[in-house]
C-alpha positions as MATLAB code, in Angstrom:
seq = 'XXXXXXXXXXXXXXXXXXXXXXXXXXXXXXXXXXXXXXXXXXXXXXXXXXXXXXXXXXXXXXXXXXXXXXXXXXXXXXXXXXXXXXXXXXXXXXXXXXXXXXXXXXXXXXXXXXXXXXXXXXXXXXXXXXXXXXXXXXXXXXXXXXXXXXXXXXXXXXXXXXXXXXXXXXXXXXXXXXXXXXXXXXXXXXXXXXXXXXXXXXXXXXXXXXXXXXXXXXXXXXXXXXXXXXXXXXXXXXXXXXXXXXXXXXXXXXXXXXXXXXXXXXXXXXXXXXXXXXXXXXXXXXXXXXXXXXXXXXXXXXXXX';
ca = [
       4.046 -118.829   92.680;
       7.590 -117.893   93.580;
       9.979 -120.723   94.645;
      11.847 -118.318   96.945;
      15.524 -117.679   97.333;
      17.996 -120.627   97.793;
      18.241 -119.601  101.500;
      14.468 -119.772  101.913;
      14.332 -123.211  100.249;
      17.324 -124.544  102.346;
      15.902 -123.462  105.720;
      12.187 -123.918  105.173;
      10.786 -125.906  108.070;
       9.322 -129.343  107.206;
       5.676 -130.171  108.078;
       6.607 -132.164  111.158;
       7.888 -128.942  112.865;
       4.499 -127.186  112.882;
       3.363 -126.196  116.329;
       0.116 -124.817  117.942;
      -0.186 -121.107  118.579;
      -0.527 -120.168  122.201;
      -4.246 -119.856  122.867;
      -6.861 -120.756  125.482;
      -7.850 -119.720  128.958;
      -5.219 -121.755  130.784;
      -2.467 -120.174  128.604;
      -3.859 -116.691  129.529;
      -3.950 -117.653  133.210;
      -0.245 -118.720  133.143;
       0.676 -115.665  131.102;
      -0.945 -113.475  133.736;
       0.876 -115.091  136.669;
       4.228 -114.809  134.979;
       3.631 -111.082  134.268;
       2.184 -110.377  137.757;
       5.106 -111.886  139.627;
       7.717 -110.425  137.299;
       9.035 -113.895  136.511;
      11.306 -115.021  133.653;
      10.601 -118.251  131.768;
      12.869 -120.109  129.422;
       9.708 -120.799  127.440;
       9.796 -117.134  126.277;
      13.471 -116.339  126.447;
      14.348 -119.578  124.669;
      11.510 -119.248  122.083;
      10.337 -122.777  122.908;
       8.111 -124.286  120.197;
       6.080 -126.154  122.880;
       5.121 -122.976  124.870;
       1.510 -123.080  123.627;
       1.041 -126.714  124.594;
       2.775 -126.615  127.968;
       1.300 -123.213  129.115;
      -2.063 -124.461  127.851;
      -1.746 -127.387  130.384;
      -0.820 -124.935  133.151;
       2.881 -125.593  133.368;
       5.964 -123.475  132.657;
       9.721 -123.681  133.090;
      10.897 -120.774  135.289;
      14.267 -119.164  134.714;
      15.958 -117.628  137.763;
      18.861 -115.290  138.218;
      17.535 -112.839  135.617;
      17.274 -113.057  131.919;
      20.769 -111.989  130.852;
      23.436 -114.704  130.582;
      27.175 -114.330  130.913;
      27.840 -116.866  128.234;
      27.168 -116.477  124.442;
      26.247 -119.910  123.177;
      25.685 -119.963  119.433;
      22.275 -121.659  119.649;
      20.573 -119.829  122.536;
      18.105 -117.000  122.220;
      18.656 -115.750  125.842;
      20.350 -112.352  125.808;
      24.088 -112.121  126.661;
      25.696 -109.300  128.588;
      26.185 -107.973  132.084;
      23.435 -109.340  134.370;
      21.512 -107.337  136.823;
      22.306 -107.674  140.554;
      20.923 -110.736  142.345;
      17.327 -110.564  143.333;
      17.150 -112.179  146.748;
      13.326 -112.049  146.781;
      13.128 -114.148  143.539;
      13.021 -117.576  145.226;
       9.898 -116.690  147.178;
       8.163 -115.243  144.100;
       8.838 -118.355  142.144;
       7.584 -120.595  144.931;
       4.393 -118.417  145.194;
       3.714 -118.615  141.450;
       4.051 -122.376  141.483;
       1.662 -122.481  144.429;
      -0.869 -120.291  142.606;
      -0.575 -122.342  139.411;
      -1.178 -125.554  141.469;
       1.260 -127.487  139.414;
       2.208 -131.026  140.354;
       5.601 -130.827  138.741;
       7.700 -127.759  138.273;
      10.894 -127.130  136.242;
      13.391 -124.390  137.086;
      16.409 -123.355  135.123;
      18.744 -120.326  135.076;
      21.098 -118.357  132.986;
      24.868 -118.839  133.619;
      26.190 -116.445  136.201;
      29.959 -116.633  135.822;
      30.090 -113.152  137.281;
      29.209 -114.534  140.693;
      31.692 -116.297  142.968;
      29.037 -118.994  143.776;
      27.907 -119.163  140.213;
      24.361 -118.442  141.428;
      24.251 -121.626  143.515;
      23.009 -119.841  146.710;
      20.009 -118.475  144.904;
      19.506 -121.879  143.359;
      19.533 -123.536  146.828;
      17.149 -120.961  148.252;
      14.741 -121.322  145.363;
      14.574 -125.117  145.667;
      14.014 -124.861  149.413;
      11.299 -122.163  148.967;
       9.447 -124.173  146.387;
       9.539 -127.320  148.578;
       8.377 -125.387  151.720;
       5.372 -123.838  149.989;
       4.586 -126.767  147.653;
       5.395 -129.991  149.625;
       3.535 -132.113  147.127;
       5.091 -130.629  143.994;
       7.977 -132.562  142.381;
      10.779 -130.548  141.027;
      13.323 -130.728  138.237;
      16.226 -128.319  138.221;
      18.016 -127.632  134.892;
      21.363 -126.256  136.123;
      24.424 -124.686  134.607;
      27.779 -126.592  134.847;
      28.960 -124.327  137.742;
      32.378 -124.979  136.221;
      32.212 -128.431  137.911;
      33.020 -126.771  141.229;
      31.881 -129.228  143.909;
      31.000 -126.650  146.522;
      28.433 -125.062  144.258;
      27.098 -128.304  142.938;
      26.744 -129.591  146.496;
      24.235 -126.781  147.306;
      21.970 -128.325  144.659;
      22.429 -131.812  145.952;
      21.741 -130.715  149.582;
      18.469 -129.069  148.487;
      17.411 -132.409  146.991;
      15.270 -131.750  143.894;
      13.709 -135.038  142.398;
      15.624 -134.528  139.121;
      18.776 -132.574  138.336;
      19.425 -131.896  134.678;
      22.408 -130.401  132.871;
      22.405 -130.383  129.124;
      25.443 -131.377  127.097;
      23.650 -129.829  124.090;
      25.861 -131.242  121.286;
      28.701 -133.540  120.409;
      32.271 -133.159  121.658;
      33.548 -131.954  118.254;
      30.949 -129.191  118.015;
      31.064 -128.011  121.598;
      33.491 -125.183  121.096;
      31.366 -123.837  118.164;
      27.966 -124.346  119.849;
      28.736 -123.732  123.493;
      31.579 -121.276  123.251;
      32.573 -120.951  126.941;
      31.603 -124.486  127.919;
      33.604 -127.711  127.887;
      32.304 -131.185  127.032;
      34.321 -132.972  129.653;
      33.439 -130.443  132.252;
      29.748 -130.937  131.662;
      30.228 -134.718  131.912;
      32.116 -134.182  135.229;
      29.181 -132.120  136.564;
      26.834 -134.969  135.755;
      29.114 -137.491  137.398;
      29.320 -135.512  140.572;
      25.510 -135.330  140.743;
      25.118 -139.079  140.156;
      27.816 -139.975  142.777;
      25.729 -138.114  145.216;
      22.633 -140.193  144.453;
      20.744 -137.681  142.249;
      18.457 -138.725  139.435;
      20.231 -137.106  136.499;
      19.147 -135.914  133.084;
      20.786 -134.357  129.978;
      19.762 -133.269  126.556;
      21.298 -132.869  123.075;
      20.151 -130.945  119.960;
      20.483 -132.314  116.392;
      20.896 -130.488  113.136;
      24.080 -128.554  113.844;
      26.371 -130.661  111.550;
      26.887 -133.674  113.816;
      27.292 -137.173  112.334;
      25.300 -140.210  113.473;
      28.429 -141.751  114.872;
      29.027 -138.621  116.955;
      25.543 -138.681  118.330;
      25.877 -142.261  119.353;
      29.251 -141.600  121.040;
      27.665 -138.722  122.923;
      24.963 -141.078  124.078;
      27.575 -143.551  125.182;
      29.475 -140.855  127.118;
      26.323 -139.770  128.852;
      25.526 -143.315  129.820;
      29.067 -143.771  131.073;
      28.387 -140.746  133.288;
      25.379 -142.743  134.566;
      22.790 -140.304  133.331;
      19.251 -141.615  133.849;
      17.169 -139.517  131.415;
      18.078 -138.191  127.934;
      16.169 -135.808  125.673;
      16.970 -135.458  122.015;
      15.411 -132.661  119.891;
      15.831 -130.649  116.649;
      17.832 -127.432  116.856;
      15.845 -124.428  115.517;
      17.714 -121.191  114.734;
      16.196 -118.503  117.004;
      17.568 -115.533  114.931;
      19.754 -114.802  111.941;
      22.604 -114.024  114.337;
      22.635 -117.547  115.750;
      24.010 -120.766  114.174;
      22.206 -121.908  111.097;
      20.415 -125.213  110.914;
      22.558 -127.673  108.947;
      19.851 -130.308  108.595;
      16.284 -130.995  109.609;
      16.184 -134.514  111.152;
      13.329 -136.729  110.073;
      11.124 -138.199  112.791;
      12.165 -141.689  111.869;
      15.835 -140.918  112.705;
      14.696 -139.572  116.100;
      12.910 -142.829  116.633;
      16.162 -144.711  115.793;
      18.043 -142.730  118.407;
      15.323 -143.512  120.914;
      15.873 -147.199  120.265;
      19.604 -146.797  120.595;
      19.277 -144.909  123.867;
      17.091 -147.604  125.431;
      19.414 -150.345  124.149;
      22.393 -148.554  125.785;
      20.490 -148.693  129.031;
      19.040 -145.240  129.695;
      16.009 -145.298  131.964;
      14.093 -142.757  129.977;
      14.640 -141.511  126.401;
      12.619 -138.677  124.924;
      13.452 -138.225  121.245;
      11.633 -136.174  118.585;
      11.796 -133.064  116.446;
      10.006 -130.824  118.996;
      11.454 -132.328  122.109;
      13.015 -129.879  124.571;
      14.574 -130.615  127.911;
      11.471 -129.847  129.975;
       8.992 -131.478  127.547;
       6.905 -134.170  129.405;
       9.365 -133.676  132.311;
       6.703 -134.818  134.802;
       7.221 -138.386  133.508;
      10.962 -138.176  133.864;
      10.699 -138.162  137.698;
       9.423 -141.701  137.814;
      12.148 -144.396  137.764;
      11.389 -147.124  135.279;
       8.455 -145.427  133.662;
      10.036 -144.870  130.223;
      11.906 -148.183  130.093;
       8.802 -150.107  131.116;
       6.773 -148.571  128.366;
       9.543 -149.161  125.824;
       9.722 -152.798  126.748;
       5.980 -153.099  126.482;
       6.091 -151.555  122.950;
       8.693 -154.132  121.903;
       6.690 -156.989  123.326;
       3.579 -155.709  121.556;
       5.441 -155.677  118.188;
       6.551 -159.292  118.741;
       3.181 -160.584  119.718;
];
């Protein structure tokens, strides 16, 4: 049996990163709805490892404003280039798909649209309102771009009032220029602060395995908590193609458990931390204030008893 080349050995995925293949009737149902309504999902465009699990449970994260991004982040599988014109019918199609899927909790994200004066915020506002009008009992998380921290554009999200507003910091401050080429660490923090000052329940996420140190991860968590973020997700970076940034290290599940503990000890309301965790993973639980922290405290009491 061949041992493989050094590259194959270095980047071989460990056992804890195995995922289920997309199968089952519910998966086929969701697949059919996405195709029929000509919708984009970050599940597909981002090569999410949890697509089989989430779609199998009848949920999906919809991506609005097309599937071509104006930014070229080193980690992201979404295509970069000149986006197509804005599709003003998209908000209603997304709302109708969510209605047909009968989901209790929906997640919507988008590509960055730096080509638009409003950054895409008008379509964002229209989409949130359309979803709420057609699905009054569905809770909603919006995973938004930074909108260059421009308050007028962020205010449109605030006024539409989704239950959770998420913006991912993605990595540590030192690695931001390498990982998120056109983004700025402090600008993302400012976006999160603006949202929290307006009373939004806020959320952010970071990826590990890009060369960050433990001290840098902890500092990032401290910075996010200082921005009064409620929910934090921590997951393993997986290289989508050979053109993207390489994985520097696969983080062991025990290390993710340690960051979960640190996050709760810092004061976050909900900490989701594990190798396969992505921003929208288990997001239906992130809506409920106190849910994560209550369960964490119960775990600690159980260990002491």
